[in-house]
All heavy atoms as TSV, in Angstrom:
chain	resi	resn	atom	element	x	y	z
A	1	MET	N	N	-24.249	1.264	-41.472
A	1	MET	CA	C	-22.821	1.061	-41.348
A	1	MET	C	C	-22.265	1.982	-40.217
A	1	MET	O	O	-21.395	1.522	-39.473
A	1	MET	CB	C	-22.199	1.387	-42.689
A	1	MET	CG	C	-20.767	0.966	-42.744
A	1	MET	SD	S	-20.721	-0.807	-42.705
A	1	MET	CE	C	-19.169	-1.118	-43.381
A	2	ALA	N	N	-22.746	3.168	-40.168
A	2	ALA	CA	C	-22.286	4.123	-39.143
A	2	ALA	C	C	-22.629	3.624	-37.754
A	2	ALA	O	O	-21.874	3.772	-36.808
A	2	ALA	CB	C	-22.818	5.532	-39.386
A	3	LEU	N	N	-23.820	3.044	-37.640
A	3	LEU	CA	C	-24.288	2.533	-36.325
A	3	LEU	C	C	-23.405	1.391	-35.932
A	3	LEU	O	O	-23.008	1.298	-34.731
A	3	LEU	CB	C	-25.751	2.098	-36.428
A	3	LEU	CG	C	-26.352	1.520	-35.163
A	3	LEU	CD1	C	-26.336	2.559	-34.038
A	3	LEU	CD2	C	-27.744	1.085	-35.404
A	4	LYS	N	N	-23.084	0.515	-36.824
A	4	LYS	CA	C	-22.209	-0.625	-36.542
A	4	LYS	C	C	-20.831	-0.074	-36.086
A	4	LYS	O	O	-20.233	-0.656	-35.143
A	4	LYS	CB	C	-22.078	-1.508	-37.748
A	4	LYS	CG	C	-21.413	-2.819	-37.530
A	4	LYS	CD	C	-21.433	-3.661	-38.792
A	4	LYS	CE	C	-20.906	-5.054	-38.545
A	4	LYS	NZ	N	-20.936	-5.921	-39.704
A	5	HIS	N	N	-20.332	0.891	-36.764
A	5	HIS	CA	C	-19.045	1.469	-36.414
A	5	HIS	C	C	-19.065	2.088	-35.001
A	5	HIS	O	O	-18.165	1.947	-34.240
A	5	HIS	CB	C	-18.613	2.490	-37.492
A	5	HIS	CG	C	-17.313	3.159	-37.161
A	5	HIS	ND1	N	-16.103	2.500	-37.214
A	5	HIS	CD2	C	-16.998	4.418	-36.813
A	5	HIS	CE1	C	-15.143	3.337	-36.901
A	5	HIS	NE2	N	-15.647	4.497	-36.636
A	6	ALA	N	N	-20.154	2.803	-34.750
A	6	ALA	CA	C	-20.311	3.461	-33.428
A	6	ALA	C	C	-20.383	2.456	-32.290
A	6	ALA	O	O	-19.794	2.622	-31.252
A	6	ALA	CB	C	-21.550	4.342	-33.453
A	7	MET	N	N	-21.131	1.333	-32.552
A	7	MET	CA	C	-21.230	0.322	-31.532
A	7	MET	C	C	-19.861	-0.357	-31.297
A	7	MET	O	O	-19.487	-0.642	-30.154
A	7	MET	CB	C	-22.284	-0.712	-31.940
A	7	MET	CG	C	-23.671	-0.195	-31.888
A	7	MET	SD	S	-24.923	-1.402	-32.390
A	7	MET	CE	C	-24.780	-2.584	-31.096
A	8	SER	N	N	-19.128	-0.550	-32.362
A	8	SER	CA	C	-17.807	-1.160	-32.238
A	8	SER	C	C	-16.885	-0.229	-31.466
A	8	SER	O	O	-16.127	-0.647	-30.631
A	8	SER	CB	C	-17.250	-1.442	-33.633
A	8	SER	OG	O	-15.903	-1.924	-33.523
A	9	GLU	N	N	-16.965	1.032	-31.801
A	9	GLU	CA	C	-16.147	2.056	-31.046
A	9	GLU	C	C	-16.519	2.108	-29.578
A	9	GLU	O	O	-15.641	2.181	-28.720
A	9	GLU	CB	C	-16.322	3.417	-31.712
A	9	GLU	CG	C	-15.443	4.475	-31.182
A	9	GLU	CD	C	-13.945	4.313	-31.597
A	9	GLU	OE1	O	-13.705	3.620	-32.613
A	9	GLU	OE2	O	-13.098	4.773	-30.847
A	10	LYS	N	N	-17.797	2.051	-29.291
A	10	LYS	CA	C	-18.294	2.068	-27.952
A	10	LYS	C	C	-17.759	0.827	-27.159
A	10	LYS	O	O	-17.354	0.947	-25.977
A	10	LYS	CB	C	-19.801	2.134	-27.895
A	10	LYS	CG	C	-20.372	2.215	-26.497
A	10	LYS	CD	C	-21.882	2.296	-26.537
A	10	LYS	CE	C	-22.412	2.369	-25.095
A	10	LYS	NZ	N	-23.907	2.421	-25.079
A	11	LYS	N	N	-17.787	-0.300	-27.821
A	11	LYS	CA	C	-17.285	-1.544	-27.185
A	11	LYS	C	C	-15.808	-1.412	-26.862
A	11	LYS	O	O	-15.361	-1.824	-25.769
A	11	LYS	CB	C	-17.535	-2.734	-28.106
A	11	LYS	CG	C	-17.074	-4.037	-27.532
A	11	LYS	CD	C	-17.343	-5.196	-28.481
A	11	LYS	CE	C	-16.835	-6.510	-27.905
A	11	LYS	NZ	N	-16.950	-7.612	-28.853
A	12	LEU	N	N	-15.032	-0.887	-27.811
A	12	LEU	CA	C	-13.606	-0.685	-27.611
A	12	LEU	C	C	-13.326	0.253	-26.457
A	12	LEU	O	O	-12.451	0.023	-25.577
A	12	LEU	CB	C	-12.908	-0.202	-28.847
A	12	LEU	CG	C	-12.822	-1.214	-29.998
A	12	LEU	CD1	C	-12.279	-0.498	-31.268
A	12	LEU	CD2	C	-11.947	-2.416	-29.628
A	13	GLU	N	N	-14.076	1.329	-26.369
A	13	GLU	CA	C	-13.905	2.277	-25.281
A	13	GLU	C	C	-14.268	1.669	-23.940
A	13	GLU	O	O	-13.602	1.893	-22.912
A	13	GLU	CB	C	-14.788	3.542	-25.541
A	13	GLU	CG	C	-14.246	4.400	-26.633
A	13	GLU	CD	C	-15.168	5.547	-26.977
A	13	GLU	OE1	O	-16.193	5.758	-26.245
A	13	GLU	OE2	O	-14.843	6.320	-27.897
A	14	LYS	N	N	-15.330	0.879	-23.883
A	14	LYS	CA	C	-15.745	0.193	-22.680
A	14	LYS	C	C	-14.659	-0.777	-22.196
A	14	LYS	O	O	-14.344	-0.838	-21.003
A	14	LYS	CB	C	-17.090	-0.518	-22.840
A	14	LYS	CG	C	-17.580	-1.183	-21.576
A	14	LYS	CD	C	-18.930	-1.844	-21.779
A	14	LYS	CE	C	-19.378	-2.460	-20.479
A	14	LYS	NZ	N	-20.670	-3.144	-20.584
A	15	GLU	N	N	-14.089	-1.527	-23.115
A	15	GLU	CA	C	-13.038	-2.462	-22.807
A	15	GLU	C	C	-11.812	-1.755	-22.257
A	15	GLU	O	O	-11.191	-2.172	-21.266
A	15	GLU	CB	C	-12.662	-3.325	-24.012
A	15	GLU	CG	C	-13.743	-4.302	-24.381
A	15	GLU	CD	C	-13.459	-5.028	-25.712
A	15	GLU	OE1	O	-12.508	-4.670	-26.394
A	15	GLU	OE2	O	-14.253	-5.991	-26.011
A	16	ALA	N	N	-11.430	-0.614	-22.862
A	16	ALA	CA	C	-10.326	0.174	-22.395
A	16	ALA	C	C	-10.594	0.694	-20.999
A	16	ALA	O	O	-9.711	0.708	-20.125
A	16	ALA	CB	C	-10.036	1.307	-23.380
A	17	PHE	N	N	-11.825	1.179	-20.762
A	17	PHE	CA	C	-12.207	1.686	-19.442
A	17	PHE	C	C	-12.108	0.581	-18.425
A	17	PHE	O	O	-11.631	0.763	-17.290
A	17	PHE	CB	C	-13.610	2.264	-19.502
A	17	PHE	CG	C	-14.125	2.634	-18.138
A	17	PHE	CD1	C	-13.710	3.789	-17.511
A	17	PHE	CD2	C	-15.095	1.849	-17.495
A	17	PHE	CE1	C	-14.178	4.158	-16.269
A	17	PHE	CE2	C	-15.529	2.200	-16.259
A	17	PHE	CZ	C	-15.088	3.354	-15.635
A	18	MET	N	N	-12.623	-0.640	-18.767
A	18	MET	CA	C	-12.565	-1.768	-17.805
A	18	MET	C	C	-11.118	-2.141	-17.498
A	18	MET	O	O	-10.821	-2.390	-16.326
A	18	MET	CB	C	-13.350	-2.950	-18.435
A	18	MET	CG	C	-14.828	-2.726	-18.596
A	18	MET	SD	S	-15.696	-2.375	-17.045
A	18	MET	CE	C	-15.674	-3.962	-16.331
A	19	ARG	N	N	-10.238	-2.131	-18.468
A	19	ARG	CA	C	-8.843	-2.420	-18.203
A	19	ARG	C	C	-8.252	-1.387	-17.308
A	19	ARG	O	O	-7.508	-1.728	-16.332
A	19	ARG	CB	C	-8.003	-2.494	-19.514
A	19	ARG	CG	C	-8.187	-3.769	-20.263
A	19	ARG	CD	C	-7.159	-3.884	-21.424
A	19	ARG	NE	N	-7.223	-2.769	-22.339
A	19	ARG	CZ	C	-7.983	-2.732	-23.437
A	19	ARG	NH1	N	-8.817	-3.755	-23.666
A	19	ARG	NH2	N	-7.964	-1.693	-24.235
A	20	ALA	N	N	-8.500	-0.144	-17.555
A	20	ALA	CA	C	-7.973	0.964	-16.708
A	20	ALA	C	C	-8.551	0.818	-15.275
A	20	ALA	O	O	-7.835	1.034	-14.280
A	20	ALA	CB	C	-8.370	2.301	-17.281
A	21	GLN	N	N	-9.830	0.497	-15.155
A	21	GLN	CA	C	-10.448	0.343	-13.817
A	21	GLN	C	C	-9.829	-0.847	-13.087
A	21	GLN	O	O	-9.520	-0.726	-11.903
A	21	GLN	CB	C	-11.920	0.134	-13.967
A	21	GLN	CG	C	-12.683	0.150	-12.667
A	21	GLN	CD	C	-14.165	0.057	-12.798
A	21	GLN	OE1	O	-14.674	-0.285	-13.913
A	21	GLN	NE2	N	-14.903	0.368	-11.786
A	22	LYS	N	N	-9.585	-1.993	-13.733
A	22	LYS	CA	C	-8.938	-3.104	-13.081
A	22	LYS	C	C	-7.525	-2.752	-12.652
A	22	LYS	O	O	-7.117	-3.074	-11.547
A	22	LYS	CB	C	-8.932	-4.305	-14.075
A	22	LYS	CG	C	-10.210	-5.031	-14.205
A	22	LYS	CD	C	-10.086	-6.230	-15.106
A	22	LYS	CE	C	-11.413	-6.923	-15.270
A	22	LYS	NZ	N	-11.285	-8.109	-16.154
A	23	GLU	N	N	-6.814	-2.018	-13.474
A	23	GLU	CA	C	-5.423	-1.636	-13.108
A	23	GLU	C	C	-5.470	-0.691	-11.901
A	23	GLU	O	O	-4.651	-0.802	-10.998
A	23	GLU	CB	C	-4.752	-0.925	-14.317
A	23	GLU	CG	C	-3.324	-0.544	-14.067
A	23	GLU	CD	C	-2.394	-1.742	-13.843
A	23	GLU	OE1	O	-2.661	-2.823	-14.385
A	23	GLU	OE2	O	-1.377	-1.565	-13.200
A	24	SER	N	N	-6.425	0.191	-11.882
A	24	SER	CA	C	-6.563	1.148	-10.783
A	24	SER	C	C	-6.836	0.380	-9.466
A	24	SER	O	O	-6.318	0.698	-8.417
A	24	SER	CB	C	-7.662	2.150	-11.055
A	24	SER	OG	O	-7.887	2.996	-9.990
A	25	GLU	N	N	-7.783	-0.600	-9.547
A	25	GLU	CA	C	-8.100	-1.394	-8.367
A	25	GLU	C	C	-6.857	-2.204	-7.910
A	25	GLU	O	O	-6.664	-2.322	-6.715
A	25	GLU	CB	C	-9.260	-2.347	-8.705
A	25	GLU	CG	C	-10.617	-1.600	-8.900
A	25	GLU	CD	C	-11.689	-2.515	-9.415
A	25	GLU	OE1	O	-11.447	-3.684	-9.732
A	25	GLU	OE2	O	-12.833	-2.021	-9.538
A	26	LYS	N	N	-6.131	-2.726	-8.837
A	26	LYS	CA	C	-4.952	-3.500	-8.509
A	26	LYS	C	C	-3.916	-2.605	-7.775
A	26	LYS	O	O	-3.329	-2.947	-6.761
A	26	LYS	CB	C	-4.299	-4.078	-9.772
A	26	LYS	CG	C	-3.056	-4.926	-9.514
A	26	LYS	CD	C	-2.498	-5.480	-10.850
A	26	LYS	CE	C	-1.216	-6.219	-10.608
A	26	LYS	NZ	N	-0.649	-6.716	-11.835
A	27	GLU	N	N	-3.755	-1.382	-8.302
A	27	GLU	CA	C	-2.802	-0.443	-7.673
A	27	GLU	C	C	-3.288	-0.045	-6.306
A	27	GLU	O	O	-2.501	0.097	-5.373
A	27	GLU	CB	C	-2.631	0.778	-8.561
A	27	GLU	CG	C	-1.794	0.501	-9.837
A	27	GLU	CD	C	-1.673	1.726	-10.736
A	27	GLU	OE1	O	-2.036	2.841	-10.345
A	27	GLU	OE2	O	-1.193	1.489	-11.847
A	28	SER	N	N	-4.572	0.111	-6.171
A	28	SER	CA	C	-5.151	0.487	-4.852
A	28	SER	C	C	-4.917	-0.628	-3.822
A	28	SER	O	O	-4.550	-0.352	-2.668
A	28	SER	CB	C	-6.659	0.681	-5.009
A	28	SER	OG	O	-7.236	1.008	-3.782
A	29	ARG	N	N	-5.067	-1.901	-4.245
A	29	ARG	CA	C	-4.789	-2.982	-3.339
A	29	ARG	C	C	-3.312	-3.038	-2.966
A	29	ARG	O	O	-2.966	-3.266	-1.797
A	29	ARG	CB	C	-5.197	-4.335	-3.993
A	29	ARG	CG	C	-6.673	-4.572	-4.060
A	29	ARG	CD	C	-7.021	-5.999	-4.454
A	29	ARG	NE	N	-6.468	-6.423	-5.731
A	29	ARG	CZ	C	-7.017	-6.243	-6.925
A	29	ARG	NH1	N	-8.190	-5.658	-6.973
A	29	ARG	NH2	N	-6.406	-6.651	-8.030
A	30	ASN	N	N	-2.459	-2.765	-3.942
A	30	ASN	CA	C	-1.001	-2.760	-3.650
A	30	ASN	C	C	-0.644	-1.656	-2.669
A	30	ASN	O	O	0.214	-1.834	-1.789
A	30	ASN	CB	C	-0.217	-2.641	-4.941
A	30	ASN	CG	C	-0.206	-3.896	-5.747
A	30	ASN	OD1	O	-0.427	-4.986	-5.247
A	30	ASN	ND2	N	0.078	-3.784	-7.030
A	31	VAL	N	N	-1.245	-0.481	-2.819
A	31	VAL	CA	C	-1.023	0.636	-1.932
A	31	VAL	C	C	-1.439	0.260	-0.486
A	31	VAL	O	O	-0.738	0.497	0.471
A	31	VAL	CB	C	-1.709	1.929	-2.428
A	31	VAL	CG1	C	-1.725	2.993	-1.293
A	31	VAL	CG2	C	-1.020	2.444	-3.658
A	32	LYS	N	N	-2.631	-0.346	-0.345
A	32	LYS	CA	C	-3.079	-0.764	0.922
A	32	LYS	C	C	-2.141	-1.778	1.570
A	32	LYS	O	O	-1.864	-1.704	2.774
A	32	LYS	CB	C	-4.507	-1.342	0.846
A	32	LYS	CG	C	-5.558	-0.298	0.590
A	32	LYS	CD	C	-6.955	-0.911	0.502
A	32	LYS	CE	C	-7.965	0.138	0.177
A	32	LYS	NZ	N	-9.336	-0.404	0.074
A	33	LYS	N	N	-1.663	-2.679	0.792
A	33	LYS	CA	C	-0.720	-3.735	1.248
A	33	LYS	C	C	0.530	-3.069	1.766
A	33	LYS	O	O	1.044	-3.391	2.855
A	33	LYS	CB	C	-0.403	-4.688	0.106
A	33	LYS	CG	C	0.537	-5.814	0.479
A	33	LYS	CD	C	0.781	-6.713	-0.748
A	33	LYS	CE	C	2.036	-7.479	-0.636
A	33	LYS	NZ	N	2.268	-8.245	-1.823
A	34	VAL	N	N	1.101	-2.095	1.003
A	34	VAL	CA	C	2.312	-1.413	1.394
A	34	VAL	C	C	2.045	-0.563	2.644
A	34	VAL	O	O	2.925	-0.521	3.524
A	34	VAL	CB	C	2.869	-0.545	0.208
A	34	VAL	CG1	C	3.964	0.333	0.668
A	34	VAL	CG2	C	3.340	-1.501	-0.914
A	35	GLU	N	N	0.907	0.072	2.742
A	35	GLU	CA	C	0.589	0.822	3.917
A	35	GLU	C	C	0.530	-0.052	5.196
A	35	GLU	O	O	1.008	0.349	6.218
A	35	GLU	CB	C	-0.730	1.564	3.777
A	35	GLU	CG	C	-0.714	2.756	2.852
A	35	GLU	CD	C	-2.035	3.377	2.597
A	35	GLU	OE1	O	-3.093	2.688	2.799
A	35	GLU	OE2	O	-2.074	4.523	2.127
A	36	LEU	N	N	-0.029	-1.271	5.075
A	36	LEU	CA	C	-0.023	-2.178	6.180
A	36	LEU	C	C	1.387	-2.608	6.560
A	36	LEU	O	O	1.734	-2.703	7.760
A	36	LEU	CB	C	-0.862	-3.439	5.836
A	36	LEU	CG	C	-2.364	-3.227	5.845
A	36	LEU	CD1	C	-3.085	-4.493	5.353
A	36	LEU	CD2	C	-2.890	-2.836	7.188
A	37	GLN	N	N	2.214	-2.837	5.558
A	37	GLN	CA	C	3.639	-3.211	5.825
A	37	GLN	C	C	4.346	-2.037	6.543
A	37	GLN	O	O	5.122	-2.288	7.438
A	37	GLN	CB	C	4.346	-3.585	4.535
A	37	GLN	CG	C	3.903	-4.849	3.906
A	37	GLN	CD	C	4.529	-5.091	2.572
A	37	GLN	OE1	O	4.987	-4.210	1.893
A	37	GLN	NE2	N	4.474	-6.374	2.148
A	38	LEU	N	N	4.101	-0.846	6.062
A	38	LEU	CA	C	4.704	0.335	6.670
A	38	LEU	C	C	4.275	0.470	8.137
A	38	LEU	O	O	5.090	0.731	9.001
A	38	LEU	CB	C	4.354	1.603	5.910
A	38	LEU	CG	C	4.819	2.917	6.477
A	38	LEU	CD1	C	6.345	2.921	6.535
A	38	LEU	CD2	C	4.288	4.074	5.669
A	39	LYS	N	N	3.002	0.254	8.414
A	39	LYS	CA	C	2.500	0.352	9.782
A	39	LYS	C	C	3.140	-0.717	10.664
A	39	LYS	O	O	3.563	-0.413	11.794
A	39	LYS	CB	C	0.992	0.193	9.840
A	39	LYS	CG	C	0.414	0.381	11.203
A	39	LYS	CD	C	-1.072	0.257	11.243
A	39	LYS	CE	C	-1.653	0.389	12.630
A	39	LYS	NZ	N	-0.935	0.077	13.778
A	40	ALA	N	N	3.309	-1.936	10.120
A	40	ALA	CA	C	3.909	-3.020	10.902
A	40	ALA	C	C	5.389	-2.690	11.160
A	40	ALA	O	O	5.887	-2.894	12.271
A	40	ALA	CB	C	3.824	-4.319	10.127
A	41	CYS	N	N	6.072	-2.129	10.175
A	41	CYS	CA	C	7.475	-1.680	10.404
A	41	CYS	C	C	7.546	-0.588	11.421
A	41	CYS	O	O	8.476	-0.565	12.277
A	41	CYS	CB	C	8.099	-1.290	9.098
A	41	CYS	SG	S	8.380	-2.620	7.933
A	42	ALA	N	N	6.679	0.362	11.354
A	42	ALA	CA	C	6.670	1.489	12.298
A	42	ALA	C	C	6.413	0.963	13.732
A	42	ALA	O	O	7.080	1.377	14.668
A	42	ALA	CB	C	5.635	2.530	11.932
A	43	ASP	N	N	5.502	0.033	13.867
A	43	ASP	CA	C	5.210	-0.556	15.201
A	43	ASP	C	C	6.410	-1.321	15.688
A	43	ASP	O	O	6.777	-1.236	16.889
A	43	ASP	CB	C	4.023	-1.494	15.104
A	43	ASP	CG	C	2.705	-0.752	14.862
A	43	ASP	OD1	O	2.650	0.514	15.063
A	43	ASP	OD2	O	1.687	-1.378	14.514
A	44	SER	N	N	7.048	-2.061	14.811
A	44	SER	CA	C	8.257	-2.823	15.205
A	44	SER	C	C	9.365	-1.887	15.633
A	44	SER	O	O	10.049	-2.147	16.644
A	44	SER	CB	C	8.707	-3.689	14.039
A	44	SER	OG	O	9.844	-4.395	14.362
A	45	LEU	N	N	9.561	-0.810	14.875
A	45	LEU	CA	C	10.559	0.179	15.242
A	45	LEU	C	C	10.262	0.794	16.591
A	45	LEU	O	O	11.197	0.953	17.402
A	45	LEU	CB	C	10.659	1.266	14.193
A	45	LEU	CG	C	11.622	2.379	14.490
A	45	LEU	CD1	C	13.059	1.872	14.610
A	45	LEU	CD2	C	11.563	3.488	13.405
A	46	ALA	N	N	9.016	1.057	16.850
A	46	ALA	CA	C	8.653	1.644	18.165
A	46	ALA	C	C	8.986	0.652	19.289
A	46	ALA	O	O	9.521	1.048	20.329
A	46	ALA	CB	C	7.199	1.975	18.173
A	47	ASN	N	N	8.693	-0.636	19.082
A	47	ASN	CA	C	9.021	-1.648	20.074
A	47	ASN	C	C	10.516	-1.740	20.313
A	47	ASN	O	O	11.008	-1.859	21.458
A	47	ASN	CB	C	8.438	-2.992	19.679
A	47	ASN	CG	C	6.941	-3.053	19.752
A	47	ASN	OD1	O	6.349	-2.280	20.528
A	47	ASN	ND2	N	6.341	-3.902	19.011
A	48	VAL	N	N	11.292	-1.743	19.232
A	48	VAL	CA	C	12.751	-1.868	19.400
A	48	VAL	C	C	13.295	-0.653	20.052
A	48	VAL	O	O	14.204	-0.723	20.913
A	48	VAL	CB	C	13.414	-2.075	17.983
A	48	VAL	CG1	C	14.915	-1.908	18.013
A	48	VAL	CG2	C	13.022	-3.457	17.401
A	49	THR	N	N	12.789	0.544	19.676
A	49	THR	CA	C	13.248	1.773	20.332
A	49	THR	C	C	12.971	1.757	21.855
A	49	THR	O	O	13.817	2.144	22.655
A	49	THR	CB	C	12.532	2.982	19.671
A	49	THR	OG1	O	12.858	2.979	18.297
A	49	THR	CG2	C	13.064	4.272	20.312
A	50	LEU	N	N	11.768	1.301	22.224
A	50	LEU	CA	C	11.419	1.177	23.639
A	50	LEU	C	C	12.353	0.215	24.363
A	50	LEU	O	O	12.822	0.566	25.453
A	50	LEU	CB	C	9.964	0.757	23.724
A	50	LEU	CG	C	9.407	0.677	25.174
A	50	LEU	CD1	C	9.449	2.091	25.839
A	50	LEU	CD2	C	7.949	0.188	25.152
A	51	ALA	N	N	12.592	-0.954	23.751
A	51	ALA	CA	C	13.467	-1.885	24.370
A	51	ALA	C	C	14.901	-1.303	24.524
A	51	ALA	O	O	15.545	-1.514	25.532
A	51	ALA	CB	C	13.513	-3.169	23.528
A	52	TYR	N	N	15.364	-0.623	23.501
A	52	TYR	CA	C	16.698	-0.024	23.551
A	52	TYR	C	C	16.781	1.029	24.688
A	52	TYR	O	O	17.782	1.038	25.426
A	52	TYR	CB	C	16.992	0.626	22.195
A	52	TYR	CG	C	18.310	1.395	22.130
A	52	TYR	CD1	C	19.515	0.738	22.130
A	52	TYR	CD2	C	18.322	2.794	22.116
A	52	TYR	CE1	C	20.693	1.424	22.059
A	52	TYR	CE2	C	19.504	3.465	22.074
A	52	TYR	CZ	C	20.700	2.768	22.055
A	52	TYR	OH	O	21.909	3.466	21.992
A	53	GLU	N	N	15.775	1.859	24.813
A	53	GLU	CA	C	15.730	2.835	25.860
A	53	GLU	C	C	15.753	2.201	27.249
A	53	GLU	O	O	16.427	2.657	28.200
A	53	GLU	CB	C	14.564	3.766	25.693
A	53	GLU	CG	C	14.688	4.710	24.492
A	53	GLU	CD	C	13.425	5.488	24.222
A	53	GLU	OE1	O	12.387	5.283	24.870
A	53	GLU	OE2	O	13.463	6.284	23.300
A	54	LYS	N	N	15.043	1.116	27.430
A	54	LYS	CA	C	14.984	0.405	28.703
A	54	LYS	C	C	16.363	-0.171	28.997
A	54	LYS	O	O	16.816	-0.145	30.120
A	54	LYS	CB	C	13.954	-0.724	28.695
A	54	LYS	CG	C	12.516	-0.219	28.812
A	54	LYS	CD	C	11.586	-1.411	28.813
A	54	LYS	CE	C	10.115	-0.915	28.941
A	54	LYS	NZ	N	9.142	-2.016	28.997
A	55	ILE	N	N	17.024	-0.749	27.990
A	55	ILE	CA	C	18.355	-1.286	28.201
A	55	ILE	C	C	19.337	-0.163	28.566
A	55	ILE	O	O	20.208	-0.340	29.478
A	55	ILE	CB	C	18.834	-2.053	26.952
A	55	ILE	CG1	C	18.062	-3.339	26.779
A	55	ILE	CG2	C	20.347	-2.358	27.001
A	55	ILE	CD1	C	18.265	-4.031	25.474
A	56	LEU	N	N	19.238	0.971	27.938
A	56	LEU	CA	C	20.106	2.119	28.262
A	56	LEU	C	C	19.892	2.513	29.676
A	56	LEU	O	O	20.876	2.847	30.408
A	56	LEU	CB	C	19.854	3.291	27.331
A	56	LEU	CG	C	20.465	3.190	25.959
A	56	LEU	CD1	C	20.103	4.437	25.146
A	56	LEU	CD2	C	21.953	3.032	26.001
A	57	GLU	N	N	18.652	2.548	30.129
A	57	GLU	CA	C	18.336	2.900	31.525
A	57	GLU	C	C	18.948	1.909	32.482
A	57	GLU	O	O	19.536	2.299	33.510
A	57	GLU	CB	C	16.839	2.928	31.774
A	57	GLU	CG	C	16.151	4.124	31.134
A	57	GLU	CD	C	14.646	4.130	31.358
A	57	GLU	OE1	O	14.145	3.355	32.241
A	57	GLU	OE2	O	13.909	4.827	30.651
A	58	GLN	N	N	18.837	0.619	32.158
A	58	GLN	CA	C	19.423	-0.384	33.063
A	58	GLN	C	C	20.935	-0.270	33.102
A	58	GLN	O	O	21.545	-0.412	34.153
A	58	GLN	CB	C	19.026	-1.811	32.544
A	58	GLN	CG	C	17.583	-2.109	32.765
A	58	GLN	CD	C	17.217	-3.471	32.133
A	58	GLN	OE1	O	18.025	-4.115	31.450
A	58	GLN	NE2	N	15.961	-3.928	32.397
A	59	VAL	N	N	21.565	-0.027	31.959
A	59	VAL	CA	C	23.020	0.100	31.938
A	59	VAL	C	C	23.462	1.322	32.774
A	59	VAL	O	O	24.434	1.267	33.507
A	59	VAL	CB	C	23.516	0.209	30.484
A	59	VAL	CG1	C	24.980	0.629	30.436
A	59	VAL	CG2	C	23.333	-1.112	29.755
A	60	SER	N	N	22.720	2.434	32.626
A	60	SER	CA	C	23.117	3.641	33.347
A	60	SER	C	C	22.891	3.483	34.856
A	60	SER	O	O	23.626	3.970	35.638
A	60	SER	CB	C	22.349	4.826	32.827
A	60	SER	OG	O	20.989	4.743	33.103
A	61	ILE	N	N	21.861	2.719	35.257
A	61	ILE	CA	C	21.600	2.453	36.648
A	61	ILE	C	C	22.708	1.562	37.250
A	61	ILE	O	O	23.206	1.742	38.357
A	61	ILE	CB	C	20.246	1.805	36.837
A	61	ILE	CG1	C	19.136	2.805	36.523
A	61	ILE	CG2	C	20.076	1.279	38.254
A	61	ILE	CD1	C	17.711	2.239	36.552
A	62	GLU	N	N	23.155	0.558	36.462
A	62	GLU	CA	C	24.143	-0.369	36.924
A	62	GLU	C	C	25.531	0.318	37.092
A	62	GLU	O	O	26.381	-0.122	37.896
A	62	GLU	CB	C	24.287	-1.560	35.966
A	62	GLU	CG	C	23.097	-2.472	36.034
A	62	GLU	CD	C	23.120	-3.590	34.991
A	62	GLU	OE1	O	24.122	-3.669	34.284
A	62	GLU	OE2	O	22.162	-4.384	34.919
A	63	LYS	N	N	25.795	1.377	36.352
A	63	LYS	CA	C	27.013	2.127	36.421
A	63	LYS	C	C	27.140	2.813	37.765
A	63	LYS	O	O	28.258	3.004	38.291
A	63	LYS	CB	C	27.185	3.155	35.311
A	63	LYS	CG	C	27.527	2.531	33.956
A	63	LYS	CD	C	27.740	3.605	32.910
A	63	LYS	CE	C	28.093	3.052	31.598
A	63	LYS	NZ	N	28.288	4.084	30.571
A	64	PHE	N	N	26.039	3.235	38.324
A	64	PHE	CA	C	26.034	3.974	39.580
A	64	PHE	C	C	25.887	3.114	40.768
A	64	PHE	O	O	25.851	2.240	41.241
A	64	PHE	CB	C	24.965	5.069	39.581
A	64	PHE	CG	C	25.211	6.106	38.498
A	64	PHE	CD1	C	24.366	6.182	37.424
A	64	PHE	CD2	C	26.264	6.993	38.622
A	64	PHE	CE1	C	24.609	7.145	36.439
A	64	PHE	CE2	C	26.478	7.933	37.645
A	64	PHE	CZ	C	25.621	8.019	36.575
């Protein structure tokens, strides 16, 4: 009886571990996705900033 109980307990612990591992993997994928989005936004911001600076240069040149 004790062996049966121990095996049942081990099965429950393994299932809990597997659920936690799947959740961890899911969170890891979500973090990677957000990091890629952040990089894309940072790149876009850099491009917009560069374009803005070029426009400012053109405007200042045209004033003179």
